[in-house]
N, C-alpha and C positions, 0 to 999 in steps of 0.2 A: 269748467263751464262748457256746455254744448252750444256751439255757435253755428248758425246758418251763415255760410260765407256768400258773398255776392256772386251772382251768376252772370250779370250783364254789365258789370262795371267795365268801362272802357269801350263799350258798345253802345248802350243806350244813353250813357252819361259819362263824364270824364272819370278816369280812375286815379287822378291826382287830386288830393284833398284840397289844396289851395285853389286849383283851377275849378273844381266842382263847387266849392263854396262861393267863389266869385261869380260863376255862372248862375247859380240859384239866386244869389243876392240881386244880381242884375235883372233877372226875370221878375222877381218879386217887386222890385222898384219900378220897373217899366209897366207892370200890369196891376198896380195898386188899385184896389177897390175899397169902398167904404166897409168898415167893420160891420158884419151882419149882426143884427140884434137877436139875442137868444139863439145863436147858431147851434144847430143840433146835428147837421150832416152836410157832407159835400159829395158831389159827383165830379170825378176828375179823370182825365184821359191817362193812358199809360204807354204812349209811344216814346221813341227816342226824344230827348229834349230839343233837338234841332227841329223836330216836327211839331210836337205838342207841348213843349215846355212852357210857352207863353200862356196857353190855355190853362194848364195846371196851375200856374202862378196866380192867375186871376182868382181861382178858387181859394188857394192857400192864403192869399193876401187878406181874405175876409176874416181870418181868425184873430180875435182880440189879442193885443200884446200881453195883457195880464190874463192869459188863458186860464179858465177854470178847470180845464180837462186834465184828468189823471190817467185816463185810458183812451186809446184809439182803437175802435173796432174797424179793422181794415179788411175789406172784402173785395176779392177780385176773381176773375174766371181762370180756369185751368186751360192753358194753351198746349201743354205737352203730354199730360197724363189723363187718360179717360177713367173716370170712376163714378160711382153712385154716391150721392150725398155731399157732405162738406168736410174739408180736411184742415186740421190744425197741426203744427209741427211739434216734435218732441224737443226742439231746441229751447235753450234758455234765453237766447238773444239773437238778434239779426245784426250783421255787420255790413257797413259800407265804408268807403274811404274816409268818411267823416267820423267814424267810430262805431260804437255799439248802441243798440236800442234794446232795452230789456223787454222780455215777453211777460205779460201778466199771468203767471203760471196758475194762480188760484182761479182767475176768471176763465182761463182756458179749460182747466180740469173740471170746472163746474159745468161748462157746456158739454164736455165729454160725458160726465156722470148723468146728465139729463138726456143723453142720447141724441142731442142735436147735431153733434160733429164727431169725427173720429180722428185719432192720431194717424198721420200719414206723411212722413218726411219726404217721400218720393214726390208727392204732389207739389211740395214747396221747393225742392232742390234747384230746379232750373226755371222756376216760374218768375216772369218779369213783372206781372201786373201789380204785385204788391211791392216788389223791390224798388221800382222807379219812384214810388211815393216817398220812400224813406229819407233821401237827402233833403227834400222840402220840409218834412217834419222835423228833421234834425236842425236845419238852418234857421227855422223860425223859432226854435228852442222852446217847444211846447212842454218838454219834460214829462211826457206821458208814456206809460207802458203800453205795449202793443197786444191786441187780441187779433192775431192774423188768421184769416180764414180764406182758403181757396175753395171755390165752388165748383163741384162736379155737376152731375145731373141732379138737379133739385127743383122743386116747384116754388112758386112765389110764396106760398104760405110757409113752406119749410124754412126758407131763408128769412122770411118776414118774422118768424117766431123768435129768432135770435136778435133781430134788429129792433123790434118794438120795445123790449125792455131797455135797450140802449138809448133809444130816443127819449125815453121817460126818465133817464138818469142824467142829471146835469153834469156829472163828472165824466161822461163818455161822449166822445165825438165819433160819429160813424163816417167812414170814408168809403164810398163805392167807386171802384176803379173800373172804367169801361171806355173804350173808344166807340165811335158810332159806325156809320156804313164803311164798307171796305171795297176798294178796287173798282169803283165806278168812275166815269168821266167827271170832271169838275162840276159841270152843269147838273148832271144826274145826281151826284152826291149832295149838292146844295139842296135840291128838291127833296131828296129822301131825308136828309138830316133836319130840314125845316119841319117836315111832318113828324119826325121822331121827337123833336124838341116840343112840338105842340102836344104830342101824346104824353110826354113826361109831365108837362104843366097840367094836363087834364087828369093825371093820375091813372092812366091806363096800366094794367098789370099783365098785358099780353104782348109786350114788345118782343120781337123775334131776334134771332141771331143775325139776320140780314140787316137789322136796323142798329144793333149794338152788340158787340162781341161779349160784353159782360151783362147780357140781358137777364140772366137768372138772378144775379145780385141786384140789378136795377129793379126788376119786377118785385123782388122781395122788399126793397125799400119802399116802393110805391104801394105795395100791399099794406105795409106797416103804417105808412102815412095816413091811410084811410081811417085809422083809429085815433088820429090826433088832429090838432088844429094847425099843424105845420104844413108849409107849402114850399115847393121848389121854385127858386128864382134863377132865371137864366142870366149868367154873367158874361159868357163869351161863347161863340160858336164859329168854328172855322174848319179848314181841312189842310192836309199836307200840301195841297197846291197853293195855299196861301203862305206857306213857310218855306221848307227846303225841298219839296218834291215837285215833279212835273204835274201837269193837269190832265194827263191821259188816264191815270189810275190812281185815285187818291183815297185817303183814309180820313174820315170825319171825326171831329172832336167837339165836345161840349163841356162847359164848366157850370156847375150849379151850386148855389148855397141853399140849404133848407133851414128855414126859420119861420 
């Protein structure tokens, strides 16, 4: 089996399986929200758990315990590798301290065959935006295979064309990984993120990288939502100044359920 090994285990989250499971369980318990009816997608941050774990947990706690999902379309931005388009891995599975998650090879190859994405292991090798979501997915025990996509330079419509069919498929949960504003003062970040949250609710598809680092995936989701009756619902918004960071230069986070 070709396994994508964890790149940020021990950095963004604990590398000890028992400690990691305990931390994720605690976050999910502390941030429990009502199960979202007809849940189709989540918007989730991807910083270290001490910074954004509680916000991420607010999103994942909305997933029903008897989850109908067989696949998770997991989309996040590329932080380390610049490229055109969208990348999927050649790996058969992703590994974390909690074990392995299988990749839905048939679904991935279908996206490649249609020309929507390309195989690019380098884009996935050190990327944390997808990896930090995996322990949450494992600990809530969805038992779904991954369709992992790292977004390079792509338009809202290009990303949206792979998201729209997923939104229309009750067996697929779409997860968009993004943080909000970066490195402003606490007060400035609150203002910027409040505006971004409003733009997400309004369905704007021209959110910029200054507003959300995963803006291309986020815009793709919002582009796709325009063809459905689904709406984003804000669950929690905060920043690193509210958790483990100082208030001089903060990073913003938001959690949404789409139903």
